[in-house]
DRENDO-1510 file (C-alpha; in Angstrom, 1 decimal, always signed):
<recs>
REC; n; res; u; v; w
REC; 1; VAL; +0.0; +0.0; +0.0 .
REC; 2; THR; +2.7; +2.5; +0.9 .
REC; 3; GLY; +5.4; +1.1; -1.4 .
REC; 4; GLU; +7.7; +0.7; +1.7 .
REC; 5; PRO; +9.9; -2.4; +1.7 .
REC; 6; VAL; +8.9; -5.0; +4.2 .
REC; 7; THR; +11.1; -7.5; +6.2 .
REC; 8; VAL; +9.4; -10.5; +7.6 .
REC; 9; VAL; +11.0; -12.9; +10.1 .
REC; 10; ASN; +9.5; -16.3; +9.0 .
REC; 11; LEU; +10.7; -19.2; +11.0 .
REC; 12; ASP; +7.7; -21.3; +10.0 .
REC; 13; GLY; +9.2; -22.4; +6.7 .
REC; 14; TYR; +6.8; -23.4; +3.9 .
REC; 15; LYS; +3.6; -22.6; +5.9 .
REC; 16; GLY; +4.8; -19.0; +6.6 .
REC; 17; ARG; +5.9; -18.5; +3.0 .
REC; 18; ARG; +2.5; -19.7; +1.7 .
REC; 19; LEU; +0.7; -17.1; +3.9 .
REC; 20; LEU; +3.1; -14.4; +2.7 .
REC; 21; ASP; +2.5; -15.4; -0.9 .
REC; 22; GLU; -1.2; -14.7; -0.4 .
REC; 23; LEU; -0.4; -11.0; +0.4 .
REC; 24; ARG; +1.1; -10.6; -3.0 .
REC; 25; PHE; +3.9; -8.1; -2.2 .
REC; 26; PRO; +5.3; -6.3; -5.2 .
REC; 27; LYS; +8.5; -7.7; -6.6 .
REC; 28; GLY; +11.5; -6.6; -4.6 .
REC; 29; LYS; +9.5; -5.2; -1.7 .
REC; 30; LEU; +9.5; -8.3; +0.5 .
REC; 31; ARG; +12.7; -9.4; +2.3 .
REC; 32; LEU; +12.5; -12.7; +4.2 .
REC; 33; ILE; +14.6; -13.7; +7.1 .
REC; 34; GLU; +14.2; -17.5; +7.4 .
REC; 35; LYS; +17.0; -18.5; +9.6 .
REC; 36; TRP; +17.9; -17.7; +13.2 .
REC; 37; LYS; +20.4; -14.8; +13.7 .
REC; 38; SER; +22.5; -13.8; +16.6 .
REC; 39; TYR; +20.7; -11.4; +18.8 .
REC; 40; PRO; +22.9; -8.4; +17.9 .
REC; 41; ASP; +22.4; -9.1; +14.2 .
REC; 42; TYR; +18.7; -9.4; +14.7 .
REC; 43; LEU; +18.6; -6.0; +16.6 .
REC; 44; ARG; +20.6; -4.4; +13.7 .
REC; 45; ASP; +17.9; -5.6; +11.3 .
REC; 46; VAL; +15.1; -4.2; +13.6 .
REC; 47; ALA; +16.9; -0.9; +13.9 .
REC; 48; GLN; +16.9; -0.3; +10.1 .
REC; 49; HIS; +13.1; -0.1; +10.0 .
REC; 50; LYS; +10.5; +2.6; +10.7 .
REC; 51; ILE; +8.1; +0.3; +12.6 .
REC; 52; VAL; +7.8; -3.2; +13.9 .
REC; 53; LEU; +4.4; -4.7; +13.1 .
REC; 54; GLN; +3.3; -7.9; +14.8 .
REC; 55; LEU; +0.0; -9.7; +14.8 .
REC; 56; ASP; +0.9; -11.9; +17.8 .
REC; 57; ARG; -2.1; -12.6; +20.1 .
REC; 58; SER; -0.3; -14.9; +22.6 .
REC; 59; HIS; -0.3; -12.6; +25.6 .
REC; 60; VAL; +3.4; -13.4; +26.2 .
REC; 61; PRO; +5.8; -11.0; +28.0 .
REC; 62; GLY; +6.6; -8.9; +24.9 .
REC; 63; GLN; +10.0; -9.8; +23.6 .
REC; 64; VAL; +9.5; -8.2; +20.2 .
REC; 65; ALA; +8.3; -4.9; +21.8 .
REC; 66; GLY; +11.3; -5.0; +24.1 .
REC; 67; ASP; +13.5; -5.4; +21.0 .
REC; 68; ALA; +11.7; -2.4; +19.4 .
REC; 69; LEU; +12.3; -0.4; +22.6 .
REC; 70; LEU; +16.0; -1.2; +22.5 .
REC; 71; CYS; +16.2; -0.1; +18.8 .
REC; 72; ARG; +14.0; +3.0; +19.3 .
REC; 73; VAL; +11.5; +1.8; +16.7 .
REC; 74; ALA; +7.7; +2.1; +17.0 .
REC; 75; CYS; +6.0; -1.2; +17.7 .
REC; 76; VAL; +2.5; -1.8; +16.3 .
REC; 77; GLY; +0.3; -4.7; +17.4 .
REC; 78; GLY; +1.1; -7.5; +19.8 .
REC; 79; ASP; -0.7; -7.9; +23.1 .
REC; 80; GLY; +2.1; -8.7; +25.5 .
REC; 81; ALA; +2.9; -6.9; +28.7 .
REC; 82; ILE; +5.7; -4.8; +27.2 .
REC; 83; GLU; +3.5; -3.7; +24.3 .
REC; 84; SER; +0.7; -2.6; +26.6 .
REC; 85; ILE; +3.1; -0.7; +28.9 .
REC; 86; ALA; +5.5; +0.9; +26.4 .
REC; 87; PHE; +3.2; +1.2; +23.4 .
REC; 88; PRO; -0.3; +1.6; +24.7 .
REC; 89; LYS; -1.5; +3.7; +21.7 .
REC; 90; THR; -0.3; +1.2; +19.1 .
REC; 91; CYS; -0.5; -2.2; +20.8 .
REC; 92; GLY; -2.9; -4.8; +19.6 .
REC; 93; GLU; -4.8; -5.3; +22.8 .
REC; 94; GLY; -8.5; -4.9; +22.0 .
REC; 95; ARG; -7.9; -3.8; +18.4 .
REC; 96; SER; -8.9; -5.5; +15.2 .
REC; 97; ILE; -6.3; -6.3; +12.5 .
REC; 98; THR; -7.9; -3.5; +10.5 .
REC; 99; GLU; -7.2; -1.0; +13.3 .
REC; 100; ILE; -3.7; -2.3; +13.7 .
REC; 101; ALA; -3.1; -2.0; +10.0 .
REC; 102; SER; -4.5; +1.6; +9.9 .
REC; 103; THR; -2.2; +2.5; +12.8 .
REC; 104; ALA; +0.8; +1.0; +11.0 .
REC; 105; LEU; +0.0; +3.0; +7.9 .
REC; 106; ASP; -0.4; +6.2; +9.8 .
REC; 107; LEU; +3.0; +5.7; +11.4 .
REC; 108; LEU; +4.7; +4.9; +8.1 .
REC; 109; LYS; +3.3; +8.1; +6.6 .
REC; 110; ASN; +3.9; +10.4; +9.5 .
REC; 111; LEU; +7.5; +10.9; +10.8 .
REC; 112; HIS; +6.4; +13.2; +13.6 .
REC; 113; LEU; +3.8; +10.8; +14.9 .
REC; 114; ARG; +6.3; +8.0; +14.7 .
REC; 115; ALA; +8.9; +10.0; +16.6 .
REC; 116; ALA; +6.3; +10.9; +19.3 .
REC; 117; ILE; +5.3; +7.2; +19.8 .
REC; 118; VAL; +9.0; +6.3; +20.1 .
REC; 119; ALA; +9.7; +9.2; +22.6 .
REC; 120; GLU; +6.6; +8.2; +24.7 .
REC; 121; SER; +7.7; +4.5; +24.7 .
REC; 122; GLN; +11.2; +5.5; +25.9 .
REC; 123; ALA; +9.7; +7.6; +28.7 .
REC; 124; ARG; +7.3; +4.8; +29.8 .
REC; 125; ALA; +10.1; +2.2; +29.7 .
REC; 126; LEU; +12.3; +4.4; +31.9 .
REC; 127; GLU; +9.5; +4.9; +34.3 .
REC; 128; ARG; +8.1; +1.3; +34.4 .
REC; 129; LEU; +10.4; -1.2; +32.8 .
REC; 130; SER; +14.0; +0.0; +33.4 .
REC; 131; PHE; +16.4; -1.6; +35.9 .
REC; 132; GLN; +16.0; +1.5; +38.0 .
REC; 133; ALA; +12.2; +1.2; +38.1 .
REC; 134; MET; +12.4; -2.5; +38.8 .
REC; 135; ARG; +14.8; -2.0; +41.6 .
REC; 136; SER; +12.5; +0.3; +43.4 .
REC; 137; GLN; +9.5; -2.0; +42.8 .
REC; 138; LEU; +11.4; -5.0; +44.1 .
REC; 139; ALA; +12.6; -3.2; +47.1 .
REC; 140; ASN; +9.0; -2.2; +48.0 .
REC; 141; PHE; +7.8; -5.8; +47.4 .
REC; 142; PHE; +10.5; -7.4; +49.6 .
REC; 143; ALA; +9.9; -4.7; +52.3 .
REC; 144; SER; +6.2; -5.7; +52.4 .
REC; 145; LEU; +7.1; -9.4; +52.8 .
REC; 146; LYS; +9.3; -8.5; +55.8 .
REC; 147; GLN; +6.4; -6.7; +57.4 .
REC; 148; SER; +4.0; -9.7; +57.0 .
</recs>
């Protein structure tokens, strides 16, 4: 739709390729990563993109959103804990695929909106997900155990 190149990490082999074929990407616009990479190499790939789009509905902790945070890339979709904390305006929780796609398209077209989402995610991560924030939360938790 936007003409932007797309990178897909497909570790599902033929099954994943078959689904991607149904999307009919224009020639030269789809780049497939079909083998495991080292974590630093994977992060370098993520950092080259404008957004990370995921349609994961597994309610897992949010590894992909965490990777997007590290790379300072907007994350769209996904319904894990990190997505809902760091990217509440763009996460997939309670949103249809159509809404997620619309959000992704808006972010691809609007540099200022994308930058705002990234800045907000970094601030939320510092406040709620950083080692500094966790240290304080754990200290309070263990202090409450001692009082019990």
